[in-house]
SEVO-931317 format. One record per residue (C-alpha): residue in one letter; z negated, x, y. Coordinates in nm, 3 decimals. Each point is the difference from the previous one (the first is absolute). Last residue first. Example, Ala and Ser with C-alpha at 12.3 -4.5 7.8 and 13.67 -1.06 7.14 Angstrom:
<pts>
("S", (-0.714, 1.367, -0.106));
("A", (-0.066, -0.137, -0.344));
</pts>
This chain:
<pts>
("N", (-11.412, 9.242, 9.212));
("Q", (0.001, 0.434, -0.079));
("V", (0.288, 0.174, 0.189));
("G", (0.025, 0.303, -0.180));
("H", (0.339, -0.128, -0.151));
("H", (0.114, -0.244, 0.170));
("V", (-0.095, -0.415, -0.071));
("G", (0.114, -0.223, 0.275));
("P", (-0.098, -0.350, -0.053));
("S", (0.244, -0.262, -0.054));
("N", (0.268, -0.094, 0.228));
("E", (0.271, 0.233, -0.103));
("T", (-0.091, -0.217, -0.354));
("L", (-0.231, 0.053, -0.309));
("R", (-0.054, -0.212, -0.277));
("E", (-0.298, -0.182, 0.026));
("F", (-0.269, 0.033, -0.258));
("S", (-0.359, -0.125, 0.094));
("Y", (-0.328, 0.163, -0.121));
("G", (-0.340, -0.274, -0.093));
("N", (-0.064, 0.189, -0.298));
("N", (0.145, -0.183, -0.273));
("L", (0.293, -0.055, 0.225));
("G", (-0.003, 0.404, -0.080));
("W", (-0.129, 0.008, -0.334));
("V", (0.257, -0.174, -0.132));
("I", (0.315, 0.140, 0.170));
("I", (-0.144, 0.330, -0.062));
("D", (0.019, -0.114, -0.361));
("E", (0.314, -0.136, 0.021));
("V", (0.107, 0.323, 0.133));
("A", (-0.141, 0.266, -0.252));
("D", (0.255, -0.021, -0.241));
("V", (0.269, 0.056, 0.245));
("S", (-0.189, 0.306, 0.056));
("F", (-0.028, 0.084, -0.381));
("D", (0.400, -0.049, -0.037));
("H", (0.125, 0.282, 0.169));
("I", (0.236, 0.013, 0.307));
("D", (-0.128, -0.315, 0.158));
("H", (-0.184, 0.170, 0.282));
("Q", (-0.287, -0.079, 0.171));
("L", (-0.080, 0.143, 0.383));
("V", (-0.269, -0.269, 0.137));
("V", (-0.011, -0.069, 0.376));
("S", (-0.355, -0.100, 0.045));
("V", (-0.110, -0.229, 0.303));
("R", (-0.365, 0.020, 0.102));
("N", (-0.021, 0.283, -0.191));
("Q", (-0.303, 0.246, -0.310));
("S", (0.027, -0.349, -0.205));
("V", (0.365, 0.047, -0.085));
("G", (-0.033, 0.386, -0.131));
("T", (-0.232, -0.136, -0.268));
("T", (0.158, -0.302, -0.074));
("V", (0.392, 0.203, -0.035));
("N", (-0.187, 0.383, -0.158));
("N", (-0.145, -0.221, -0.285));
("F", (0.233, -0.198, -0.048));
("V", (0.268, 0.293, -0.028));
("T", (-0.258, 0.118, -0.201));
("Q", (-0.042, -0.282, -0.255));
("A", (0.376, -0.054, -0.054));
("K", (0.024, 0.385, -0.093));
("K", (0.146, 0.342, 0.040));
("A", (-0.055, 0.047, 0.354));
("G", (0.074, 0.361, 0.136));
("G", (0.251, -0.036, 0.282));
("A", (0.274, -0.270, -0.068));
("D", (-0.338, -0.279, -0.049));
("N", (-0.185, 0.146, 0.212));
("S", (-0.058, -0.360, 0.144));
("D", (-0.078, 0.122, 0.336));
("V", (-0.115, -0.177, 0.267));
("N", (0.075, 0.042, 0.356));
("W", (0.345, -0.013, -0.021));
("D", (0.323, 0.048, 0.248));
("F", (0.184, -0.219, 0.195));
("Y", (0.317, 0.043, 0.194));
("T", (0.155, -0.210, 0.269));
("F", (0.341, -0.047, 0.075));
("G", (0.151, -0.097, 0.348));
("R", (0.251, 0.253, -0.020));
("R", (-0.169, 0.107, 0.294));
("D", (-0.328, 0.025, -0.206));
("M", (0.193, 0.179, -0.251));
("E", (0.150, 0.263, 0.263));
("A", (-0.375, 0.047, 0.115));
("I", (-0.097, 0.040, -0.385));
("I", (0.258, 0.226, -0.105));
("D", (-0.070, 0.195, 0.268));
("D", (-0.357, 0.082, -0.017));
("R", (0.097, 0.036, -0.422));
("T", (0.325, 0.309, 0.067));
("K", (-0.257, 0.282, -0.033));
("E", (-0.302, -0.102, -0.162));
("N", (0.255, -0.168, -0.241));
("Y", (-0.046, 0.155, -0.321));
("D", (-0.360, 0.092, -0.034));
("N", (-0.116, -0.347, -0.001));
("V", (-0.141, -0.249, 0.272));
("S", (0.171, -0.325, 0.021));
("G", (-0.006, -0.048, -0.341));
("G", (0.198, 0.206, -0.290));
("P", (0.324, -0.189, 0.000));
("F", (-0.111, -0.186, 0.358));
("R", (-0.035, -0.399, -0.040));
("Y", (0.184, -0.250, 0.150));
("I", (0.032, -0.316, 0.229));
("D", (0.319, -0.168, 0.114));
("P", (0.120, -0.118, -0.232));
("A", (0.321, -0.259, 0.077));
("K", (0.045, -0.296, -0.297));
("G", (0.316, -0.072, -0.148));
("T", (-0.171, 0.085, -0.307));
("A", (0.239, 0.233, -0.193));
("E", (0.206, 0.117, 0.268));
("L", (-0.312, 0.034, 0.228));
("V", (-0.195, 0.198, -0.236));
("I", (0.291, 0.232, -0.086));
("E", (0.051, 0.090, 0.329));
("Y", (-0.298, 0.078, 0.097));
("A", (-0.042, 0.184, -0.284));
("E", (0.338, 0.252, 0.165));
("N", (-0.119, -0.060, 0.331));
("F", (-0.333, 0.150, -0.101));
("D", (0.147, 0.314, -0.137));
("E", (0.284, 0.001, 0.295));
("L", (-0.311, -0.015, 0.302));
("F", (-0.150, 0.285, -0.223));
("A", (0.259, 0.249, -0.004));
("D", (0.076, -0.088, 0.394));
("V", (-0.381, 0.032, 0.081));
("S", (0.058, 0.341, -0.185));
("A", (-0.125, 0.186, -0.310));
("Y", (-0.200, -0.206, -0.087));
("I", (0.171, -0.225, -0.253));
("K", (0.131, 0.322, -0.171));
("E", (-0.301, 0.165, -0.066));
("Y", (-0.168, -0.307, -0.098));
("D", (0.270, -0.116, -0.221));
("H", (-0.183, -0.375, -0.080));
("S", (0.406, -0.130, -0.029));
("A", (0.019, -0.298, 0.118));
("S", (-0.307, -0.055, 0.231));
("H", (-0.308, -0.168, 0.029));
("I", (0.174, -0.336, 0.223));
("G", (-0.221, -0.308, -0.069));
("I", (0.022, -0.314, -0.170));
("T", (-0.283, -0.325, 0.103));
("H", (-0.042, -0.208, -0.266));
("G", (0.084, -0.400, 0.024));
("A", (0.074, -0.020, -0.348));
("N", (0.379, -0.031, 0.058));
("S", (-0.010, 0.387, 0.162));
("I", (-0.145, 0.090, -0.313));
("E", (0.210, -0.144, -0.190));
("R", (0.300, 0.093, 0.200));
("L", (-0.074, 0.421, 0.015));
("L", (-0.055, -0.049, -0.367));
("S", (0.316, -0.161, -0.026));
("Y", (0.208, 0.238, 0.199));
("C", (-0.204, 0.218, -0.216));
("Y", (0.154, -0.103, -0.311));
("E", (0.306, 0.019, 0.143));
("T", (0.017, 0.374, 0.076));
("K", (0.038, 0.167, 0.336));
("E", (-0.380, 0.134, -0.040));
("P", (-0.273, -0.068, 0.216));
("V", (-0.275, 0.210, 0.108));
("V", (-0.248, -0.279, 0.102));
("F", (-0.306, -0.040, 0.194));
("F", (-0.113, -0.377, -0.171));
("T", (-0.297, -0.152, 0.198));
("A", (-0.184, -0.282, -0.138));
("K", (-0.049, -0.334, -0.032));
("V", (-0.298, -0.183, -0.190));
("N", (0.077, -0.354, -0.161));
("E", (-0.206, 0.124, -0.329));
("Q", (0.269, -0.093, -0.238));
("R", (0.246, 0.171, 0.200));
("L", (-0.162, 0.327, 0.095));
("Y", (-0.134, 0.071, -0.378));
("Y", (0.391, -0.086, -0.100));
</pts>
């Protein structure tokens, strides 16, 4: 609602399911002009990062759901746990090489709302995002929709950003890359 109200476009890295409800959400996101990227089908780190083939299988399952629901082929993705995590150390570089070869671009984040890691209130999410954004030339914010308090923070973040001269852009394969360990 808040995105539509302020005509802000965003990027949704999804964990889609084969349900009509999910398909309708994906269509709504796509039709509103937002970017849909692939996050995972299972979000099972041990399974996904066991091998390049395991990653590709999980990725393709999510990819096919998004393509079927929206008619648009996603070309960006976000690693579950980020590109650098304890589960993908042995497979990460090979996964990135294969996904690059296939024409997919990955993004990490350089601002963490911490809504999945410890924040319990909208004000905390707001503070984490606004402080983080202030420290970068280009920011990619990690924020989830799994908690109401995180969703509730979106309106205040948008208002703050617009009032302070920031612009909100959806990610595309041509967006500046944000990868762990790289500050922009």
